[in-house]
TORZA-423708 format. One record per residue (C-alpha): z, x negated, y negated. Coordinates in steps of 0.1 Angstrom, whole numbers. Each point is the difference from the previous one (the first is absolute). Layout:
REM TORZA-423708
TIVO      Z      X      Y
TIVO      Z      X      Y
...
This chain:
REM TORZA-423708
TIVO      Z      X      Y
TIVO   -106    -86    306
TIVO     24     27     12
TIVO     -1     38     -3
TIVO     26     27     -3
TIVO     -7     38      1
TIVO     11     22    -28
TIVO     14     35      5
TIVO    -35     16     -2
TIVO    -14    -25     26
TIVO    -18    -23    -26
TIVO      0    -36     11
TIVO     14    -23    -27
TIVO     -9    -37      3
TIVO     26    -26     -9
TIVO      7    -38      2
TIVO     34    -14      6
TIVO     11    -35     -9
TIVO     32    -20     -6
TIVO     36      6     12
TIVO     30     17    -15
TIVO      7     34    -15
TIVO    -31     22     -1
TIVO    -19      3    -33
TIVO    -29     24     -3
TIVO    -27     -5    -26
TIVO    -17     30    -15
TIVO    -33     -5    -18
TIVO    -14     18    -30
TIVO    -36     12     -5
TIVO    -29    -20     14
TIVO     21    -24     20
TIVO      4     -6     37
TIVO     20    -23     22
TIVO    -28    -26     -3
TIVO    -10      6    -36
TIVO     22      0    -31
TIVO     33    -15     -8
TIVO     19      7     32
TIVO    -18    -26     23
TIVO     12    -27    -24
TIVO     35     14     -5
TIVO      8      5     37
TIVO      0    -37     10
TIVO     24     -8    -29
TIVO     24     26     13
TIVO     -4     -8     37
TIVO     24    -29      1
TIVO     28     24     -8
TIVO    -11     34     12
TIVO    -21     17     27
TIVO    -29     12    -22
TIVO    -21     31      9
TIVO    -34      4    -18
TIVO    -18     32      8
TIVO    -32     17     -9
TIVO      6     33    -17
TIVO    -19     28     16
TIVO    -37      1     -6
TIVO     -1    -38     -7
TIVO     -7    -32     20
TIVO      7      5     37
TIVO     21     32     -4
TIVO    -13     34      9
TIVO      1     32    -20
TIVO      6     37      7
TIVO    -12     28    -22
TIVO     12     17    -20
TIVO     18    -26    -21
TIVO     36      6    -11
TIVO     24    -23    -17
TIVO     25     11     26
TIVO    -22    -16     27
TIVO      0    -33    -18
TIVO     38      2     -1
TIVO     -1      6     38
TIVO    -21    -31      3
TIVO     26    -21    -18
TIVO     27     16     22
TIVO    -19    -10     31
TIVO     -1    -36    -11
TIVO     37      1     -8
TIVO      7     13     34
TIVO    -22    -28     15
TIVO     21    -25    -21
TIVO     32     12     17
TIVO      9     32    -17
TIVO      8    -12    -35
TIVO    -16    -25    -24
TIVO     -2    -15    -34
TIVO    -30     12    -20
TIVO    -21    -17    -27
TIVO    -28     20    -16
TIVO    -24     -4    -29
TIVO    -19     23    -23
TIVO     -9     34     15
TIVO     16    -14     32
TIVO     32     -2    -19
TIVO     -3     37     -9
TIVO     -5      7     37
TIVO     30    -20     10
TIVO     21     17    -26
TIVO     -9     34     14
TIVO      7    -13     35
TIVO     34    -12    -10
TIVO      7     34    -17
TIVO    -10     16     33
TIVO     28    -19     16
TIVO    -20    -25     21
TIVO     23    -27     14
TIVO     -6    -25    -28
TIVO     28    -24     -5
TIVO    -12    -15    -33
TIVO    -30      8    -22
TIVO    -19    -23    -23
TIVO    -27     16    -22
TIVO    -26    -19    -21
TIVO    -15     19    -29
TIVO     -5     35     14
TIVO    -26     13    -26
TIVO     19     30    -13
TIVO     -7     11    -35
TIVO     28      4    -25
TIVO      1      5    -37
TIVO    -35      1    -16
TIVO    -23    -23     19
TIVO    -34     -8    -16
TIVO    -18     11     31
TIVO      5     29     23
TIVO    -20      9     32
TIVO    -20     32      1
TIVO     20     29     13
TIVO    -25      5     28
TIVO     -1    -36     11
TIVO      7      6     37
TIVO    -27     27      4
TIVO    -25    -22    -18
TIVO      8    -30     22
TIVO     -2     21     31
TIVO    -34     13    -10
TIVO    -14    -34     -7
TIVO     12    -12     34
TIVO    -14     30     18
TIVO    -34     -7    -16
TIVO      1    -35     12
TIVO      2    -14    -35
TIVO     25    -27      7
TIVO     -9    -23    -29
TIVO      3     29    -24
TIVO     34      9     15
TIVO     13    -35     -5
TIVO    -13      0    -36
TIVO     15     34     -7
TIVO     34    -11     14
TIVO      0    -32    -20
TIVO    -14     12    -33
TIVO     10     37     -3
TIVO     32      1     20
TIVO     16    -34     -5
TIVO    -16     -7    -34
TIVO    -17    -33      8
TIVO    -24     -9    -29
TIVO    -36      7      9
TIVO    -11    -36     -6
TIVO     25    -12     26
TIVO    -12     26     25
TIVO    -36    -13     -6
TIVO     12    -35      8
TIVO     16     12     33
TIVO    -33     16     10
TIVO    -18    -33      1
TIVO     27    -19     19
TIVO      2     -3     38
TIVO     34     19     -1
TIVO    -19     32     -9
TIVO    -11      5     36
TIVO     36     -1     11
TIVO     10     25    -26
TIVO    -27     24     11
TIVO     11     -4     36
TIVO     33     16     -7
TIVO    -13     26    -25
TIVO      5     29     25
TIVO     38     -5     -3
TIVO      0      2    -38
TIVO      6     37     -1
TIVO     32     -7     20
TIVO     14    -22    -27
TIVO    -12     26    -25
TIVO     20     27     19
TIVO     31    -22      1
TIVO      0     -5    -38
TIVO     -8     37     -8
TIVO      2      4    -37
TIVO     15    -35     -3
TIVO     33     13    -14
TIVO     32    -17      9
TIVO     16     20     29
TIVO     34      0    -17
TIVO     18     23     24
TIVO    -12    -17     31
TIVO      8    -34    -14
TIVO     35     11    -11
TIVO      7     11     36
TIVO     -3    -35     14
TIVO     31    -14     16
TIVO    -10    -35     10
TIVO     -1    -34    -17
TIVO    -32     -1    -21
TIVO    -17    -27    -20
TIVO    -27      9    -25
TIVO    -22    -29    -10
TIVO    -27     -4    -27
TIVO    -20    -28    -15
TIVO      7    -13    -35
TIVO    -37      2     -8
TIVO     -7     33     17
TIVO    -14     29    -20
TIVO     26     16    -22
TIVO     -2     33     20
TIVO      9    -18     32
TIVO     29    -18    -16
TIVO     13     32    -16
TIVO     -3     18     33
TIVO     20    -27     18
TIVO     27      1    -27
TIVO      3     38      2
TIVO      0      1     38
TIVO     27    -26      2
TIVO     21     22    -23
TIVO     -6     31     21
TIVO      7    -14     35
TIVO     38     -3      4
TIVO     12    -36     -1
TIVO    -36    -14     -1
TIVO     -6    -35    -13
TIVO    -30    -10    -22
TIVO    -16    -34      2
TIVO    -28    -12    -23
TIVO    -20    -29     13
TIVO    -11    -25    -27
TIVO    -37     -4     -4
TIVO     -9     26     26
TIVO    -24     29     -2
TIVO     -7     29     24
TIVO    -18    -26     21
TIVO     33    -17      8
TIVO     -1    -35     15
TIVO     17      0     34
TIVO     17    -34     -8
TIVO     17     17    -30
TIVO     10     31     19
TIVO     12    -14     34
TIVO     32    -17    -13
TIVO     10     32    -18
TIVO     -5     21     32
TIVO     18    -26     21
TIVO     30      1    -23
TIVO      2     38     -2
TIVO     -6      6     37
TIVO     24    -27     12
TIVO     28      9    -23
């Protein structure tokens, strides 16, 4: 495990493996560099790239500094980019993809950007998060109600069916989800009102690949389609048989092709 310091002094933990051009992996909600899709994806990319997995602030072995601001998370990614040599390829998923998009729009030195299903809401989705979702999450976390925070994020913000949340609660994974609950308001802040940041996306001037799963929820597929239309020159790839929980083996060849081209 390695550490780099962000602009505000926060220690950001990261692992590095492989050799070749640097690729930084940016997680979505709940995940860390040891839990979620990235630990399985990284070894598949390592034969071709130097892969950086890092814990976003407030998670895993990374520190945190109050008050939270999205700009500080952008600084964290910038610190990892500088550690990687000053520029990097970036792959990000879900709310992490929204963070990476904002980082690219802030002119971080990202050479290419691959985004998997940032959960923006376009059109008329069947579910919308409460307008005060960030404040409610922060209150639950402040009261020490981590399980309730996880449930609120999954059910009320994401729109996961209640029965499925109930299943999660009896599985061993629930303890891991609760462990990162204090960082959920950060993902909430990144997403804001969940609208597509059209002007920021249209300002991007780097090769961008937007990816979605063929079997993902309609709102995620629609968001990917619209985002690919807004970002100048962006490509859209739909992965057969995949959902939001994308299989690393299905994703890795697509990333390799895009980053190596």
